[in-house]
Each structure stands twice: as structure tokens, then as C-alpha cells.
C-alpha positions in Angstrom: -0.2 0.1 0.1 1.5 3.3 -1.0 0.4 6.0 1.2 -0.3 10.1 -0.4 -2.7 10.5 2.4 -2.0 13.5 4.6 2.1 15.1 5.1 1.7 13.6 8.6 1.8 10.2 8.6 5.4 9.7 9.5 6.9 10.4 13.1 9.9 12.9 13.2 13.1 13.7 11.3 16.1 11.8 11.9 17.9 14.3 13.3 14.8 16.2 15.4 14.4 12.5 16.9 18.1 12.4 17.7 18.1 15.8 19.2 15.1 14.4 22.1 16.9 11.4 22.8 20.3 13.3 23.5 18.3 15.5 25.6 15.9 13.3 27.3 17.5 12.5 30.4 18.6 16.0 31.1 16.5 17.8 34.2 15.1 21.0 33.0 12.1 22.9 33.9 9.1 23.2 32.9 6.3 24.7 30.5 8.8 26.1 27.8 11.4 28.0 30.6 13.9 26.0 29.5 17.3 26.2 27.4 16.7 24.4 24.5 13.2 26.5 24.2 15.2 29.8 24.7 17.5 28.8 21.8 14.5 27.6 19.5 13.1 31.0 19.9 16.4 32.7 19.3 16.8 31.3 16.3 13.3 31.9 14.6 13.0 35.1 15.5 17.0 35.2 13.9 15.4 33.6 10.5 12.3 35.6 10.7 14.2 38.7 11.0 12.5 40.5 14.2 15.0 39.5 17.0 12.5 41.9 19.3 9.8 39.6 18.8 8.0 36.8 20.7 7.6 32.8 20.3 5.2 30.1 21.9 4.8 26.7 21.3 1.8 25.0 21.0 0.7 20.9 20.2 -1.0 21.1 17.1 -2.9 23.6 14.5 -6.7 23.5 15.6 -5.4 24.3 18.9 -3.3 27.0 18.0 -5.8 28.5 16.0 -8.3 28.3 18.9 -6.1 30.0 21.4 -4.8 32.6 19.2 -7.8 33.6 17.8 -9.6 33.2 21.3 -6.8 35.4 22.8 -7.2 38.3 20.1 -10.6 39.1 19.9 -13.0 40.8 22.2 -16.3 39.4 23.3 -17.7 41.4 20.8 -15.9 40.6 17.3 -15.2 37.7 14.8 -12.4 36.6 12.8 -12.7 37.3 9.1 -11.9 34.2 7.0 -12.3 32.4 3.6 -15.2 30.0 3.4 -12.9 27.6 2.5 -10.5 27.7 5.6 -9.4 25.4 8.1 -11.0 27.4 10.7 -14.2 27.8 8.4 -14.7 23.8 7.9 -12.8 21.9 9.2 -11.8 22.1 12.8 -15.3 20.9 14.3 -16.6 24.8 15.6 -13.3 25.5 17.5 -13.1 29.2 17.2 -16.9 29.4 17.9 -16.4 27.1 21.1 -14.4 29.9 22.5 -17.3 32.5 22.0 -16.2 33.5 18.7 -17.7 33.6 15.4 -16.0 32.9 12.0 -17.3 35.6 10.1 -17.1 33.8 5.9 -16.1 35.6 2.8 -15.7 34.4 -0.6 -12.3 33.1 -2.1 -10.3 31.9 -5.5 -8.2 28.6 -4.9 -8.1 29.2 -1.2 -7.2 32.6 -1.3 -8.5 35.9 -0.1 -8.5 38.7 -2.3 -7.4 42.2 -0.6 -10.2 44.5 -2.3 -12.9 42.1 -1.4 -12.0 41.9 2.1 -12.2 46.1 1.9 -15.3 45.8 0.9 -16.3 43.6 3.3 -15.3 46.3 5.9 -16.5 49.2 4.1 -19.7 47.1 4.1 -20.3 46.2 7.6 -19.5 49.5 8.9 -21.7 51.5 5.9 -24.8 49.0 8.3 -27.3 51.2 10.0 -27.5 48.0 11.8 -23.6 46.8 12.6 -23.9 47.9 16.0 -26.3 44.4 16.0 -23.6 42.7 14.8 -20.3 40.6 15.5 -17.7 43.0 14.3 -14.6 41.7 12.4 -11.5 42.0 15.3 -8.9 39.9 12.8 -8.3 38.4 9.8 -7.6 34.9 9.5 -5.7 33.2 6.2 -3.0 30.3 5.5 -0.1 29.8 3.7 -0.1 27.4 1.8 -3.5 27.7 1.7 -6.4 24.6 1.9 -5.8 24.1 -1.8 -1.9 24.5 -1.3 -2.3 27.8 -3.3 0.2 30.4 -2.2 -0.2 33.8 -1.7 2.8 36.4 -3.5 4.1 39.1 -1.3 1.8 41.8 -3.2 -0.7 40.1 -2.3 0.0 39.8 1.4 1.6 43.4 1.8 -1.8 44.2 0.5 -4.1 42.6 2.8 -2.1 43.7 5.8 -2.6 47.1 4.1 -6.6 46.4 4.8 -6.1 44.8 7.6 -4.1 48.0 9.3 -6.4 50.2 7.5 -9.6 49.3 10.0 -6.9 48.4 12.9 -7.1 44.5 13.2 -4.2 42.2 13.2 -3.8 39.7 10.3 -3.3 36.4 11.5 -1.5 33.4 9.4 -2.2 30.2 9.6 1.3 27.9 8.6 0.9 24.6 9.4 2.4 23.9 5.9 4.7 27.0 5.9 7.7 25.3 5.3 6.2 23.5 2.0 5.1 27.0 0.7 9.3 28.8 1.6 10.0 25.8 -0.4 7.9 26.3 -3.3 9.9 27.5 -6.8 7.0 29.7 -7.6 6.8 31.8 -4.2 8.4 35.2 -3.7 7.6 35.0 0.4 10.3 34.8 2.5 9.9 34.3 6.8 11.1 38.1 7.0 8.2 38.9 4.6 5.6 36.8 6.8 6.8 38.6 10.0 6.8 42.1 8.0 3.0 41.6 6.9 1.6 39.4 9.9 0.9 40.5 13.4 1.3 36.8 14.1 1.4 33.5 12.5 2.7 30.2 12.9 5.7 27.4 11.8 4.3 24.4 11.2 6.2 21.7 13.0 3.8 18.7 12.7 3.3 18.6 9.3 7.1 19.7 8.7 9.4 17.6 10.4 8.4 17.2 13.9 6.5 14.6 15.9 4.4 17.5 17.2 4.2 21.2 17.9 3.8 24.5 16.3 5.6 27.9 16.7 3.2 31.1 17.3 5.4 33.9 16.3 4.8 37.3 17.4 6.7 39.5 15.1 6.0 42.9 17.5 5.9 41.2 21.1 2.8 39.5 22.7 -0.3 40.3 23.9 -0.5 41.0 27.3 -1.1 37.9 29.6 -0.6 35.8 26.3 0.9 33.0 28.1 -2.0 33.0 30.9 -4.4 32.7 28.2 -2.9 29.9 26.4 -2.7 28.0 30.1 -6.4 29.1 30.4 -7.3 27.3 27.6 -5.3 24.1 28.3 -2.4 24.5 26.0 0.4 25.0 27.8 2.2 21.7 27.9 4.2 20.9 31.0 7.4 19.2 29.1 7.6 22.5 26.6 11.1 21.1 26.5 9.4 18.7 24.2 8.8 21.4 21.5 11.5 23.3 22.0 14.2 20.6 21.5 12.3 19.6 18.2 12.5 23.4 16.9 16.1 23.9 18.5 16.6 21.2 15.6 14.6 22.2 12.9 16.2 25.6 13.0 19.8 24.5 13.0 21.6 24.4 9.7 18.5 25.7 7.7 17.4 22.0 8.5 13.2 23.4 8.2 13.8 24.4 4.6 15.9 21.4 3.6 14.0 19.0 4.5 10.7 21.2 3.0 11.8 21.0 -0.6 11.8 17.1 -0.2 8.1 17.8 -0.4 7.9 19.7 -3.4 10.3 17.7 -5.4 8.0 14.9 -5.0 4.9 16.6 -5.6 6.6 18.2 -9.0 7.6 14.8 -10.2 3.9 13.6 -9.7 1.8 16.3 -11.3 4.3 15.9 -14.2 3.5 12.5 -14.6 -0.3 13.0 -14.2 -0.9 15.7 -16.8 1.6 13.6 -19.6 -1.0 10.8 -18.6 -3.7 13.0 -19.5 -5.3 13.2 -15.7 -7.5 16.2 -14.5 -6.4 18.2 -11.9 -8.9 20.7 -10.1 -6.3 23.4 -9.9 -2.2 23.7 -10.3 -1.1 24.2 -6.5 2.5 24.9 -6.5 3.6 23.0 -3.0 2.6 19.1 -1.9 -1.0 19.3 -2.2 -2.3 18.0 -5.6 -6.2 17.2 -6.4 -7.0 15.1 -9.1 -10.3 14.5 -10.3 -11.1 11.0 -11.2 -13.7 8.7 -12.4 -15.7 7.0 -9.2 -15.0 4.0 -10.5 -11.3 4.6 -11.2 -11.1 5.8 -7.5 -12.6 2.9 -6.2 -9.8 0.6 -7.8 -6.9 3.1 -7.1 -8.0 2.5 -3.1 -7.1 -1.3 -3.2 -3.3 0.0 -3.5 -3.3 4.3 -2.0 -4.0 5.9 0.2 -5.5 9.1 -0.5 -8.0 11.6 1.4 -11.8 12.1 -0.5 -11.7 16.2 -0.9 -15.3 16.6 -3.0 -17.4 15.2 -5.2 -16.8 16.9 -8.4 -20.3 15.9 -10.0 -22.4 12.8 -10.2 -19.8 11.0 -11.6 -16.6 12.2 -10.6 -14.3 12.5 -7.0 -11.7 15.2 -6.0 -9.3 13.0 -3.9 -6.0 14.6 -3.0 -2.6 13.1 -3.3 -0.3 14.7 -0.5 3.7 14.9 -0.3 5.8 15.4 2.7 9.5 15.8 4.0 9.5 12.0 4.5 8.1 11.0 0.7 10.3 8.7 -1.3 10.9 9.2 -4.9 10.7 5.6 -5.1 6.8 5.7 -3.5 6.0 8.3 -6.4 7.3 6.3 -9.4 5.5 3.3 -7.5 2.2 5.5 -7.9 2.7 6.9 -11.3 3.3 3.0 -12.2 -0.2 2.5 -10.9 -2.1 5.6 -11.9 
């Protein structure tokens, strides 16, 4: 059975695992107050070009989104997000559980548009009844998006400009940020992310770590943020486990280097799919490939390949997702190509 179901099916990169093993018996303080967390934070902030910022380590993506959004919004505010966004669709109402509404706007291939965002804000404040409504208190995007697409630097700058004009923070979900940075089709760097986002996270769970996400506040965290992390059950007592992993990932540029494997294997697979005349839902420049298959072909493929159902395309076709990762072997890609 070939595994292309997701990009978090393996454990940790060997270097990360070795660093965990090497430090395993050290006696360290808890809750992230240890030298490895401090070292990882320093390396991350230097890589982002914002040495005066703050970094916090959390365990997983949904938890991180709920904590960050729930901590930044006031009680009368909601978060603006694409109607395909992870917080909108695949987090089981985690944001709503914190008491905040997800305010959906349209998207194209997973990306929101600065012009549409500006129009949304203008419509809201022109509405004579807006004081009876949930206020837009921040904007959420992901990079890469749910469809593996990427924002350009100009697009990020434009969205950030709208947010700053309305004095609301821009939050970027970076669950797959490594794969976005490694794509040959991007012009966005970590420094750009720190320049345009008020808060973002660097995903580890899907990029070489056993688990863990690094939340970056380029201009410093809100007052009492750590206390709010604790209040929401997200402060790991053995914080070292996250710090050690990110310390390894941000040593010798490992995070970016291992991300390139996902892009290289995905590019090979996309090339072969096109050569075999398979129809793609869109041309994703990262590690997620969305293929439109006849339902009969999909059922046959299930016998040999693990993949993700994405959505029904029509009565007789289904969109499936094939995902590569930092650990995907090119040999497995070639076997998949033969199977297809």
C-alpha cells in the first residue's frame, strides 16, 4: 500500500528524533522555560528578522488557531476567513467554542482578495445596524491555503494594508509554511511573513516534528498571552519537547531543506499526472495535488493507494488529494505513477 493520504503520517525527522533522545535525561524546568526553548526562539526570531518578537510553542494546529484567535479577539468580535479556510470548515467549530464567530468571505482557490476584504469592511461599517452585529476583529488566512496555493508578497502586503487601515490584526496559519517557503513559485520569505502578519505560526507537525507549532509575534505578544494559553489548556508542562524539536529544525536550515523534498516529489507526480492526461482541480505549487477521477477509477485506486477524499466533482467524478511530505520517497512516487 502506497501512502499519499496526508503530510503528517510519519513520525519525526531523524535529526529531530536524535535531538530528543540526546536531551531526554536532562533535568529541565517546565512550561517552556528551558535552554532549548530559549535557543529555538532565538533561532526562529533571527530567521524571521524580528529579534525583538516573541515565540510560543503549542502542540497542534487547531489548538493553536483556537488559542491565538480566542486570545486576540474581544467578546463582541469575530474572525474574517475564507469560506474554505481550515477554521471555517475542518475544526469542528473550535473557534465558535471560544465564543467567537467565523465571518466567511469568498475565495478563489483558497485565497482571499484584498479588494474583497476591503469591500467587506466597508459594507459592515456602512450598515446602519452594525452595532447589532459581530464586529470583524481580525483576519485569518493560511499559507499555503487549503488548496496548496500561495499568496504572493504583493498579495500579502495588500491584505496587510487593509488590516492595518482598519486596525485589526492579520493572522497567518502556517501549518504547511515550510512547503510554501520551499516552493519554486513563491516570492515570500519568513522575513516577509514577519513584516506583513501581526501573528503567524510555523508548522512543525506537518514539517518534520513529532508535533508542535511555533507561534510568532513579530512585534511582541499581547499582555497575558501565556496566561491565556494556560487558561485554554494548551500550555505543555514538558515544554522542552517542543523547544528541542524546533531547536533542531532551525539549526543549519533543516526546516527549509527537508521541506524541499515534498516539493520535488510533488512536482514529479504532477508532471506524470499531466503526461497521463489526468485532470487536476487546480495547479497547486506546493505538496498537495488535487486530482479529478472517475468514481470507478477512484475505487480501483483505493486498493493500492491511501489518499484523501476531497469533494464530489459531479455525479460520476470525485476530487481526491494526494499529499507528499518531507519524508516521501521518490521511489514511492514512481510506484504511484506506475499504478496510475
